[in-house]
N, C-alpha and C positions, 0 to 999 in steps of 0.2 A: 362803256368802258365796263369789262368783265371782271368780276371778284372770283377768285378761285381758291377755294378752302380745302387743305389737307384736313382729315378728320382727327385720328388718336395722336395725341401730344400737341396737337395745335388748337383744336376747338373742343376736344374731349379728352380728359385726363384720368378717367375712371372706367372706361371700356363699356359703360354702360348708357351714358346720355352725355348730350351736348349741354355744357355750362349754360345755365339760364340766362345769365348776363350776355353771354356770347349769342345765344340763340335769339335773345330779343335784338340784339344789334344786327343779326343777320336777317331777321324778318323786316326789320324796318328798311335796311338796306334793299332788299329785294323789290320794295316797291317802286325803286328808281333804276336800279343797276340788274345786269344779267348775273345771278349767283349760280356758281357751278363747285360741284364737289369732287375731289380727286382723291382716291384712298388707296392703301394696300388690301383693304377690305373687298371682299367680293360685294355684288350688289345686294344681296340678300341680308347682309348683316349692315349695310349702310343706311338702308330705307328705315329701319325701327328707330334709328338715331334722329332722323331729319323730319323736321315738321311736316305734316302733310300736306300742308299748302305749298311746298318746295318738291315733292315727289315727282313732278312733271320737268324739273330741272334738268340739265345734264349731267350725269353721273358717271364718272371715270372709275372703274373696280379693277381690282387685282393688279395695282401699279401700272396701269395701262392698257390691261389686256383685255377689258370690256368696257363697250360704249352702252349706255342706256339712257334713253329720252323719251319723256311722254309715255312711259310705261312698257316701251319696247326696247328690245337689244337692238343695238347696232352691231358693229364689226367686234368679233371675238375672235382672239389669238389663242389657239391650242399649239401645244408640243406635238410634234409628230408623234403617232401613236407607238411605233416600233422602238422609237429613241426613249420615251418615258416609261415604257414596260421595261428596258434594260436599266434605266436609272432605277426604279422603283426595286429591281431585283437586287441592285447593288447596295442600296440604302438598308433594305431588309436583311441582307448578309453582313451588313455593319451594325446592326442592331440600333438604328437611327428613329427616335421617335418624330413623327410628321403627321402633316394635316394636306390632303390633296383638296384641290379646287376646281370645280368645273363652272360652266356659266352661273348655275344657280345654287348646285349641289354640293356635298362635301363627303369625304370618306377619312378615317383615321386610321392610324398605323395601329397594327397589332400590338407593338411596344407602347405601352400606356405612359401618357405624362399628365400632369394636373391641368394644362391647357385644353387637354380635350373636354374637361367637364366644361369649361367656359364656352368652349365652341358650340357644345350641345345646349347650353343654356341660351344662346342667343336665337336657335332655330331648330326645327325638326327635320330639316332637309337632308338627311344622312341617307347615302346610298352604300352598297356594298362596292370594294374595290373595283370588281370586275366591271359593274355597270357603269361605274364614273367613268374608267378609263375608256370605255366603249363611247360615252357621250363626248369626252375630250377633256384634257387636263389644261387649266389655264394657268395655274400656279401651284408650285410644291413649298410648302413651308417646313423647314427642318427647325426642330424645336430645341435644339442644343448647339450652340457656336462651336463648340470643340470639333464638331465634325466637318467644319467648313472647308478647311485646307483639303482634307481627305477627298470630299466630294468635288470641289473644284479641279484636284489633280485628275480624278475619274473622266470629269467631263471634257476636260481638255485633250486627254489621252484618247478617248472616243470621239473626237472631233464633233461634238455636240454643242450647237451654239446656243447661248444662253445670256439673260441678264440677270444679275446678282443685286440683291438688296440687303443689307444689314440694318436691323431694327435696335436702335442703341438703347431703348428704354426697355428693352427685353434681350434676353441672350438667344435671339432668334435671327434667322436669316431666310430668305426666300429665293427661288429662282424662277423665272417666268421666260416665255419665248425671246429669242434674241431681238435685240432694237426694240425692245418693249419697255415703254416709260410714260410718264404721265405728260411730257412735253409732246412726245410723237403723237399719242392718244388725243390731245387737245388740237394739235395742228390738223389731225385727220378730221376733227369734228369741226374743221373751219373756224376755229377760235385762234384770233391772233394773240398769242400770248405777249408779243411786244407792245400791245394796248390793253394789256391786263393787269390787275393788282392780283399778286399769288401769296398766299400764305402757307408756310410749311415749317418744319422742325427736324427732319431726318435725310439721310441720304437719298431716298427715294424721292424727295423734291428737289434736289439740287439743280438738275438740268433745266426744270421748270422754273426756278427762281432764277436760274442764271439769265434767262431770256425774258423775264418779265420786265414790264414797264416800270412797277413797283414792286420790289419783293420784301415781305415781312417774315423775319426768321424769329420763331419762338425759341429762343435760346441765346447763345452767346458767340462773339465772333471767333472764339476758339474752336467754335464746331464747325462754323461756317462764315467765311470773312468777305462775301461779296453783296451781303443784304443791303437794301435802301434804309430799311428800319429794323430795329432789334427790340424785341419785348419779351417778357414774361407771360406766362400762361395767364396770370391773375389781371393783365392790363390788356388783353388781346380785343376786349370789347371797346375799350376805348379808342384803340387805333382804328377798329372798323367805323366807329363814329366820326372820328376825326378825318379819317380819309374820305368818307360818304359827305361830309360837309364841306370838303374841298380845303380846309384850313390846314392840314398838315399836307396834302398832295402838293400845293404849291411849294412848300418848302422842299419837298422830295424832289420836285422837278429840277431844281437848280444843282442838285447834287448827281443826276442821271447824266 
């Protein structure tokens, strides 16, 4: 049985570290179960949060854009270079603050945003925009939701295919290459999601949760109405322990 964990908003609510109770429950779980992490974060910003004993686990970064296991990168999805150059020119002309991610590095917009300081505090892997584009762009994070409709209209007009994720806990959204999501990435890594327990809290988790054997949603039915289990952040560690011990799993199986 695989256990797949989203990070921000699911097992981490401060952007800096995984809740100690949750971390303890995951470490105990990892002794008998296959633990996987799937996040909107790039790999460089996932590793510092995860206990070093789990660094060889399968990590899915950039909402499915990057596979990483045993310290090595697997498949990585990049935007077509000529397309992302046009998109960046458009967002610059419309004064949008943004973050560009590659497989390991990042670049920040000239338009300042307080989130830039947070990104820089996580790592020192910043590159010039030109160098990062030459390496390949895996994710474009726009730091103000008010630009979403304008950018979507542009992308559609230019026939640029993309996947979009809105981050409900922040006023951000990101675009990644088309058909790019956590579910697809897990399947590409030969993870049978239908035999997995998946934890998530946001729209970038929905497809993964839809197909999970048991889905645990950190939030309410008003945000996502298909979960096997609903919990709040402060009780996630108890759900992990209950599922690991089979006590709650038996109950869930009768509901699926």
